[in-house]
KOLLUM-610719 format. One line per 3 residues: number of its first residue (from 1); for each residue x, y, z of C-alpha. Coordinates in nm, 2 decimals. Example, Ala and Ser with C-alpha at 12.3 -4.5 7.8 and 13.67 -1.06 7.14 Angstrom:
1) 1.23 -0.45 0.78  1.37 -0.11 0.71;
This chain:
1) -0.75 -0.04 0.71  -0.43 0.15 0.68  -0.37 0.11 1.05;
4) -0.41 -0.27 1.03  -0.19 -0.28 0.72  0.08 -0.08 0.90;
7) 0.06 -0.31 1.20  0.09 -0.61 0.98  0.39 -0.47 0.80;
10) 0.56 -0.40 1.14  0.48 -0.75 1.26  0.63 -0.90 0.95;
13) 0.92 -0.65 0.93  0.82 -0.53 0.58  0.94 -0.21 0.42;
16) 0.74 0.00 0.18  0.72 -0.16 -0.17  0.83 -0.51 -0.05;
19) 0.48 -0.66 -0.02  0.45 -0.78 -0.39  0.80 -0.93 -0.38;
22) 0.72 -1.11 -0.06  0.40 -1.25 -0.19  0.58 -1.37 -0.51;
25) 0.85 -1.53 -0.30  0.60 -1.70 -0.07  0.41 -1.83 -0.37;
28) 0.73 -1.96 -0.53  0.82 -2.16 -0.22  0.46 -2.26 -0.14;
31) 0.40 -2.42 -0.48  0.75 -2.58 -0.50  0.72 -2.74 -0.15;
34) 0.36 -2.84 -0.20  0.46 -3.04 -0.50  0.77 -3.18 -0.34;
37) 0.60 -3.28 -0.01  0.32 -3.45 -0.20  0.60 -3.67 -0.35;
40) 0.82 -3.70 -0.04  0.61 -3.97 0.13  0.60 -4.15 -0.21;
43) 0.98 -4.15 -0.22  1.00 -4.28 0.14  0.76 -4.56 0.04;
46) 0.97 -4.64 -0.26  1.28 -4.65 -0.05  1.13 -4.89 0.20;
49) 1.01 -5.11 -0.09  1.37 -5.19 -0.17  1.46 -5.29 0.18;
52) 1.59 -5.07 0.46  1.92 -5.26 0.45  1.98 -5.12 0.10;
55) 1.92 -4.75 0.17  2.29 -4.68 0.17  2.30 -4.80 -0.19;
58) 2.02 -4.55 -0.28  2.22 -4.28 -0.11  2.53 -4.37 -0.31;
61) 2.32 -4.38 -0.63  2.19 -4.04 -0.55  2.54 -3.90 -0.51;
64) 2.65 -4.05 -0.84  2.35 -3.91 -1.02  2.41 -3.57 -0.86;
67) 2.77 -3.58 -0.99  2.64 -3.65 -1.34  2.38 -3.38 -1.34;
70) 2.57 -3.09 -1.19  2.80 -3.02 -1.49  2.49 -3.00 -1.71;
73) 2.34 -2.75 -1.46  2.67 -2.56 -1.45  2.67 -2.54 -1.83;
76) 2.31 -2.40 -1.83  2.40 -2.14 -1.57  2.71 -2.03 -1.77;
79) 2.53 -2.00 -2.10  2.17 -1.87 -2.04  2.04 -1.55 -1.89;
82) 2.00 -1.56 -1.52  1.63 -1.49 -1.54  1.59 -1.81 -1.75;
85) 1.78 -2.05 -1.53  1.50 -2.14 -1.30  1.22 -2.16 -1.57;
88) 1.43 -2.39 -1.79  1.54 -2.61 -1.51  1.19 -2.65 -1.36;
91) 1.04 -2.71 -1.70  1.28 -2.99 -1.75  1.19 -3.14 -1.41;
94) 0.82 -3.11 -1.49  0.87 -3.32 -1.80  1.05 -3.58 -1.60;
97) 0.75 -3.60 -1.36  0.51 -3.67 -1.64  0.73 -3.96 -1.76;
100) 0.73 -4.11 -1.41  0.35 -4.07 -1.40  0.33 -4.28 -1.71;
103) 0.56 -4.55 -1.56  0.37 -4.56 -1.23  0.04 -4.60 -1.42;
106) 0.18 -4.88 -1.64  0.39 -5.07 -1.38  0.29 -4.95 -1.03;
109) 0.49 -5.23 -0.85  0.81 -5.22 -1.06  1.11 -5.21 -0.81;
112) 1.35 -5.05 -1.05  1.10 -4.77 -1.13  1.07 -4.72 -0.75;
115) 1.45 -4.69 -0.71  1.48 -4.46 -1.01  1.21 -4.23 -0.87;
118) 1.38 -4.23 -0.52  1.71 -4.12 -0.67  1.55 -3.87 -0.91;
121) 1.35 -3.70 -0.64  1.65 -3.68 -0.41  1.84 -3.50 -0.68;
124) 1.54 -3.28 -0.78  1.49 -3.19 -0.41  1.82 -3.03 -0.35;
127) 1.88 -2.87 -0.69  1.53 -2.72 -0.72  1.53 -2.58 -0.36;
130) 1.89 -2.45 -0.39  1.80 -2.28 -0.72  1.50 -2.11 -0.56;
133) 1.71 -1.98 -0.28  1.98 -1.87 -0.53  1.72 -1.65 -0.70;
136) 1.62 -1.49 -0.36  1.98 -1.43 -0.27  2.02 -1.26 -0.61;
139) 1.71 -1.05 -0.57  1.73 -0.94 -0.21  2.01 -0.75 -0.03;
142) 2.18 -0.88 0.28  1.97 -0.65 0.50  1.65 -0.77 0.33;
145) 1.76 -1.13 0.37  1.78 -1.09 0.75  1.43 -0.95 0.77;
148) 1.26 -1.15 0.50  1.42 -1.49 0.46  1.25 -1.64 0.76;
151) 0.92 -1.51 0.64  0.98 -1.64 0.29  1.08 -1.98 0.44;
154) 0.73 -1.99 0.59  0.60 -2.02 0.24  0.81 -2.34 0.21;
157) 0.67 -2.47 0.54  0.31 -2.39 0.44  0.38 -2.59 0.12;
160) 0.54 -2.86 0.34  0.22 -2.86 0.55  -0.04 -2.87 0.27;
163) 0.16 -3.11 0.05  0.15 -3.41 0.29  -0.22 -3.34 0.37;
166) -0.30 -3.33 0.00  -0.09 -3.63 -0.07  -0.24 -3.83 0.21;
169) -0.59 -3.75 0.09  -0.53 -3.81 -0.28  -0.29 -4.11 -0.28;
172) -0.58 -4.36 -0.24  -0.81 -4.22 -0.52  -0.54 -4.10 -0.76;
175) -0.26 -4.34 -0.69  0.11 -4.25 -0.71  0.08 -4.16 -1.08;
178) -0.19 -3.90 -1.01  0.01 -3.74 -0.73  0.30 -3.70 -0.97;
181) 0.09 -3.51 -1.22  -0.05 -3.27 -0.96  0.31 -3.21 -0.84;
184) 0.42 -3.12 -1.19  0.14 -2.86 -1.21  0.26 -2.70 -0.88;
187) 0.61 -2.69 -1.02  0.50 -2.49 -1.33  0.31 -2.25 -1.10;
190) 0.63 -2.17 -0.91  0.79 -2.07 -1.24  0.53 -1.80 -1.28;
193) 0.59 -1.67 -0.93  0.96 -1.65 -0.99  0.91 -1.46 -1.32;
196) 0.71 -1.19 -1.13  0.97 -1.17 -0.85  1.25 -1.11 -1.10;
199) 1.04 -0.84 -1.28  0.99 -0.67 -0.95  1.37 -0.65 -0.89;
202) 1.43 -0.53 -1.25  1.20 -0.23 -1.19  1.41 -0.15 -0.87;
205) 1.77 -0.24 -0.97  2.04 -0.25 -0.71  2.39 -0.14 -0.78;
208) 2.50 -0.50 -0.80  2.21 -0.59 -1.03  2.31 -0.30 -1.26;
211) 2.66 -0.43 -1.28  2.54 -0.79 -1.34  2.20 -0.77 -1.50;
214) 1.98 -1.08 -1.51  1.96 -1.05 -1.89  2.33 -1.14 -1.92;
217) 2.47 -1.49 -1.88  2.72 -1.54 -1.59  2.98 -1.70 -1.82;
220) 3.26 -1.91 -1.69  3.28 -2.29 -1.71  3.05 -2.57 -1.57;
223) 3.30 -2.65 -1.29  3.35 -2.30 -1.16  3.14 -2.37 -0.86;
226) 3.37 -2.65 -0.74  3.68 -2.45 -0.79  3.53 -2.14 -0.62;
229) 3.46 -2.36 -0.31  3.82 -2.50 -0.30  3.97 -2.15 -0.32;
232) 3.75 -1.98 -0.05  3.78 -2.06 0.32  3.43 -1.91 0.37;
235) 3.28 -2.14 0.11  3.47 -2.43 0.24  3.32 -2.36 0.59;
238) 2.97 -2.36 0.44  3.05 -2.69 0.26  3.17 -2.85 0.59;
241) 2.86 -2.71 0.76  2.64 -2.88 0.50  2.83 -3.21 0.53;
244) 2.77 -3.22 0.91  2.41 -3.12 0.86  2.36 -3.41 0.61;
247) 2.53 -3.65 0.84  2.31 -3.57 1.14  2.00 -3.59 0.91;
250) 2.11 -3.93 0.77  2.16 -4.09 1.11  1.81 -3.99 1.21;
253) 1.66 -4.08 0.87  1.79 -4.44 0.88  1.63 -4.48 1.22;
256) 1.30 -4.34 1.09  1.30 -4.58 0.80  1.36 -4.88 1.03;
259) 1.09 -4.79 1.28  0.82 -4.72 1.02  0.90 -5.04 0.82;
262) 0.87 -5.25 1.13  0.54 -5.09 1.24  0.36 -5.07 0.90;
265) 0.39 -5.31 0.61  0.13 -5.16 0.36  0.27 -4.91 0.11;
268) -0.03 -4.68 0.13  -0.03 -4.68 0.51  0.35 -4.60 0.50;
271) 0.29 -4.30 0.27  0.02 -4.18 0.51  0.24 -4.21 0.81;
274) 0.53 -4.03 0.65  0.28 -3.76 0.54  0.15 -3.72 0.90;
277) 0.51 -3.67 1.03  0.57 -3.40 0.77  0.25 -3.22 0.87;
280) 0.35 -3.19 1.23  0.70 -3.07 1.14  0.58 -2.80 0.91;
283) 0.31 -2.67 1.14  0.58 -2.61 1.41  0.82 -2.46 1.16;
286) 0.57 -2.20 1.03  0.52 -2.04 1.38  0.89 -2.00 1.43;
289) 0.96 -1.87 1.08  0.68 -1.60 1.08  0.74 -1.46 1.43;
292) 1.09 -1.54 1.54  1.35 -1.62 1.27  1.38 -1.26 1.13;
295) 1.39 -1.10 1.47  1.66 -1.34 1.59  1.87 -1.28 1.29;
298) 1.85 -0.90 1.32  1.91 -0.88 1.69  2.16 -1.17 1.75;
301) 2.31 -1.23 1.41  2.30 -1.52 1.16  2.51 -1.73 1.40;
304) 2.22 -1.80 1.64  2.03 -1.96 1.35  2.32 -2.18 1.26;
307) 2.40 -2.30 1.62  2.07 -2.35 1.80  1.96 -2.67 1.63;
310) 2.30 -2.84 1.63  2.32 -2.79 2.01  1.97 -2.93 2.06;
313) 2.06 -3.23 1.84  2.37 -3.31 2.05  2.15 -3.32 2.36;
316) 1.89 -3.53 2.17  2.15 -3.78 2.05  2.28 -3.82 2.40;
319) 1.93 -3.88 2.52  1.87 -4.14 2.26  2.20 -4.32 2.35;
322) 2.08 -4.34 2.71  1.71 -4.42 2.63  1.64 -4.52 2.27;
325) 1.26 -4.52 2.29  1.02 -4.44 2.02  0.86 -4.14 2.19;
328) 1.20 -3.96 2.24  1.31 -4.04 1.89  0.99 -3.88 1.74;
331) 1.06 -3.56 1.95  1.42 -3.54 1.84  1.32 -3.59 1.47;
334) 1.05 -3.33 1.49  1.29 -3.08 1.66  1.56 -3.15 1.40;
337) 1.35 -3.10 1.10  1.14 -2.81 1.22  1.45 -2.64 1.34;
340) 1.62 -2.69 1.01  1.34 -2.54 0.81  1.28 -2.25 1.06;
343) 1.63 -2.16 1.16  1.92 -2.35 0.99  1.79 -2.31 0.63;
346) 1.72 -1.94 0.64  2.05 -1.88 0.82  2.24 -2.09 0.57;
349) 2.09 -1.89 0.28  2.18 -1.56 0.45  2.55 -1.67 0.42;
352) 2.53 -1.64 0.04  2.38 -1.28 0.03  2.73 -1.13 0.08;
355) 2.88 -1.32 -0.22  2.89 -1.23 -0.59  2.62 -1.34 -0.83;
358) 2.83 -1.63 -0.98  2.89 -1.78 -0.64  2.52 -1.75 -0.55;
361) 2.44 -1.99 -0.84  2.74 -2.20 -0.92  2.92 -2.25 -0.58;
364) 2.59 -2.26 -0.40  2.45 -2.53 -0.63  2.77 -2.74 -0.59;
367) 2.75 -2.72 -0.21  2.38 -2.78 -0.19  2.39 -3.08 -0.42;
370) 2.72 -3.26 -0.46  2.86 -3.17 -0.12  2.53 -3.25 0.05;
373) 2.48 -3.58 -0.12  2.84 -3.67 -0.06  2.77 -3.62 0.31;
376) 2.46 -3.83 0.27  2.65 -4.12 0.11  2.94 -4.12 0.35;
379) 2.73 -4.09 0.66  2.49 -4.36 0.52  2.78 -4.61 0.50;
382) 2.91 -4.50 0.84  2.57 -4.55 1.00  2.54 -4.90 0.84;
385) 2.89 -4.99 0.96  2.81 -4.88 1.32  2.49 -5.09 1.30;
388) 2.68 -5.39 1.20  2.93 -5.34 1.48  2.66 -5.32 1.75;
391) 2.30 -5.43 1.74  2.21 -5.16 2.00  2.18 -4.80 1.85;
394) 2.38 -4.65 2.14  2.71 -4.64 1.94  2.55 -4.47 1.64;
397) 2.37 -4.22 1.86  2.69 -4.13 2.04  2.86 -4.07 1.71;
400) 2.56 -3.85 1.61  2.62 -3.64 1.92  2.99 -3.58 1.82;
403) 2.88 -3.48 1.47  2.62 -3.24 1.61  2.88 -3.07 1.83;
406) 3.12 -3.03 1.54  2.82 -2.89 1.34  2.76 -2.63 1.61;
409) 3.13 -2.52 1.61  3.14 -2.47 1.24  2.81 -2.27 1.26;
412) 2.96 -2.04 1.52  3.26 -1.97 1.29  3.04 -1.91 0.99;
415) 2.82 -1.66 1.18  3.12 -1.45 1.27  3.26 -1.46 0.92;
418) 2.93 -1.36 0.76  2.91 -1.06 0.99  3.26 -0.96 0.90;
421) 3.19 -1.00 0.53  2.87 -0.79 0.56  3.06 -0.52 0.75;
424) 3.33 -0.51 0.48  3.07 -0.49 0.20  2.89 -0.21 0.37;
427) 3.22 -0.01 0.41  3.30 -0.06 0.04  2.96 0.09 -0.05;
430) 3.03 0.41 0.15  3.11 0.72 -0.06  3.48 0.83 -0.06;
433) 3.57 1.10 0.19  3.58 1.45 0.06;
């Protein structure tokens, strides 16, 4: 038994004592993403219900809602203990879900409820996931992040795999209201997993954790995240990387909505189709996260995680510009999303492990929410303008290739900067010469 356990630890690149923390981190992401991916197909159905020509308005509404919510989150981060930030935030979101469950049960076909849910889930998605990664960046060291973040991201993909399956099976008997209630229960379960993970780190405090204990509020003002980004070239680079990521995603998302709305008219059928696409994406991502992401990061650096997918997307967009067929589009979409979950997202989160605690929560949440949704909104209007200029998707796909190449260039620069920051931090921790 010990031999098999040792082999498993070696396969997963675990160090002694890390097993309980990894299980807690996997559970945190699994429950969070199971609940979210149960609701994601519902969101897509609600977006299609308002008309695909109006999606850019939903993206703009999401950006405005994010701008309104982030100062409240910044105030919470400044005033409460770090160990309470995630439980309080997720508890608030769970209460929101229960309200939507009541609205869906009372008025299942109300268009304004559908639009409100679409915007709410889009804000919840980025803020809740960003906050979970903030906790992990706070709990684990940079070295542990390189080894473990890919594995922990597999918990998100497992949730992303089971969530659509559960949603597809339960949407008919429970309806959209029932799915929302189940998702709220999953969200509360992730709070318990986070509490265990934080207790694990408190029993094994790092020097940085001793200097900035989780029992102490971070202080500062609600807008400190935005000002920190504007002052730091490194954080500005991450922000630009996120804008380009969001732009590439939006171009493909609009095409997905158009194709599915033309092929399927029934809401339940649309939800099932979106769920099936999510299932394929997550299954592919899990294999990469468990066996390849950590090894690539340790042997080739964070840069390879940030550059591989953008380069593949540039090739994919060029292919779609030359032959915009359904089969090729599905392949490009699956590669983009699976690659983001397995490579880009863990690599992006590793960039924050070299930063101080305040930036891990405030600057990170600003980039992951306001900056990301700003990229969504701007690229949504850009995509709509390109569609109006030309009925053929060739123009939009060519622009997508340009954005993907710029995305790869920024990822290369960030990988080098992260390595330099890590080396500087390691030198600062060395004892002074005798």
